[in-house]
C-alpha positions in Angstrom: 119.3 80.4 255.1 117.3 83.2 256.6 116.8 86.9 256.1 117.5 89.2 258.8 117.5 93.1 259.5 121.3 93.0 257.8 119.9 91.6 254.7 117.3 89.6 252.8 118.1 86.1 251.9 116.4 83.5 249.4 117.2 80.4 247.8 116.4 79.2 244.3 116.6 75.5 243.6 117.6 75.4 240.1 119.9 73.8 237.4 122.9 76.0 236.5 122.6 74.9 233.1 119.4 76.7 232.8 119.9 80.2 233.5 116.7 81.1 232.7 115.4 79.0 235.6 117.5 81.2 238.1 116.9 84.5 236.3 113.2 83.9 236.0 112.7 82.9 239.5 110.5 85.6 241.4 112.7 85.1 244.6 115.6 86.7 242.3 113.8 89.9 242.1 111.9 89.7 245.3 115.4 89.4 246.9 117.8 91.6 244.9 117.6 95.1 243.4 118.9 94.6 240.0 119.1 98.8 239.6 121.8 98.5 242.0 125.1 96.6 241.5 125.4 93.1 243.0 127.8 90.1 243.0 127.5 87.1 241.2 129.5 84.3 242.7 130.3 81.1 240.7 132.3 79.1 242.9 133.4 75.5 242.5 130.6 74.6 239.7 132.0 75.4 236.4 134.5 72.4 236.3 131.3 70.3 236.6 129.8 72.0 233.2 130.9 70.0 230.1 131.5 71.5 226.7 128.0 70.8 225.4 126.7 72.9 228.6 128.3 75.8 227.4 129.6 77.3 230.9 131.1 80.6 229.5 127.5 81.3 227.8 125.6 80.4 231.2 127.9 82.8 233.2 127.4 85.5 230.4 123.9 85.0 230.5 123.6 85.4 234.3 125.7 88.5 233.8 123.3 89.9 231.5 120.8 91.8 233.7 123.2 92.8 236.3 123.6 96.5 236.2 127.3 98.1 235.6 129.1 98.2 238.7 128.3 94.5 239.4 131.0 91.8 240.1 131.6 88.5 239.0 133.7 86.0 241.4 134.6 82.7 239.9 136.6 79.7 240.8 137.6 77.4 237.5 139.0 73.9 238.3 142.5 73.3 236.2 144.8 70.4 235.8 147.8 72.7 234.6 149.7 72.4 237.6 149.6 68.8 238.2 148.1 67.0 235.3 148.6 63.4 236.4 147.2 63.7 240.0 144.2 66.0 239.0 143.6 63.8 236.0 143.3 60.8 238.1 140.7 62.8 240.3 139.0 63.7 237.4 138.8 59.8 236.1 137.5 59.0 239.6 134.8 61.6 239.6 133.9 60.4 235.8 133.5 56.9 237.2 131.0 58.0 239.6 129.0 59.8 236.7 130.1 63.2 237.7 132.5 64.1 234.6 134.7 67.3 235.0 135.6 69.7 232.3 139.1 71.3 233.6 140.2 74.2 231.9 143.4 76.1 231.1 144.4 79.7 231.8 143.3 80.7 228.3 140.0 79.0 228.5 139.5 80.9 232.0 140.2 84.0 230.4 137.0 83.3 228.3 134.7 83.8 231.3 135.9 87.4 231.7 135.8 88.7 228.3 134.3 92.3 228.5 134.6 92.9 232.1 137.5 94.5 234.0 139.6 92.1 236.0 140.7 93.3 239.6 144.4 92.7 240.5 145.8 90.4 240.6 143.4 89.0 237.9 143.1 85.1 237.0 145.5 83.2 239.4 145.3 80.0 241.5 143.0 80.8 244.3 145.9 80.6 246.8 147.5 83.5 245.1 144.4 85.7 245.0 145.0 88.4 247.2 144.3 92.1 246.1 147.6 93.2 247.9 149.5 90.7 245.5 151.2 88.8 248.6 149.6 85.4 247.8 149.8 82.4 250.2 153.0 81.3 251.4 154.1 77.8 251.7 151.5 76.3 249.6 152.7 74.3 246.2 151.0 75.3 243.0 150.7 71.6 242.5 148.2 71.1 245.3 146.0 73.9 243.9 143.7 73.1 241.2 141.8 76.1 240.7 142.0 79.3 239.2 140.2 82.4 240.8 139.1 85.8 239.6 137.1 88.9 240.5 135.8 91.2 237.6 133.7 94.1 237.5 131.0 94.7 234.9 131.5 98.2 233.2 
């Protein structure tokens, strides 16, 4: 990653389970103006955070310093559409010391408590289109991920 005239870029090597290590990194405040809305993207990671890691609490902690008007974009792994196949994949990951915590739609909603969901809300990622069209020809059983965008008021 490199900065350019169009925008500044920084990299912080940190453990997602320790939001303080991210929020306290000098690179964060040197790069982002937290007096202005910013976007927090949490993509393809919370399914690797177990219950003991308190993924919802971590995301809320990362949102705390962000000003109103900021956005959260997330993906959240699920087995709700193909429990056998996704369960098999999860077991393979666990066998390689990478356990997964797949979440239900109700559990996915917990990440967005207090935020204003952008339409179409929390849906499988192939269906997340602001115009509501969704992807054609993709089976729900083939997509094990919810996605959503929400605005902090």
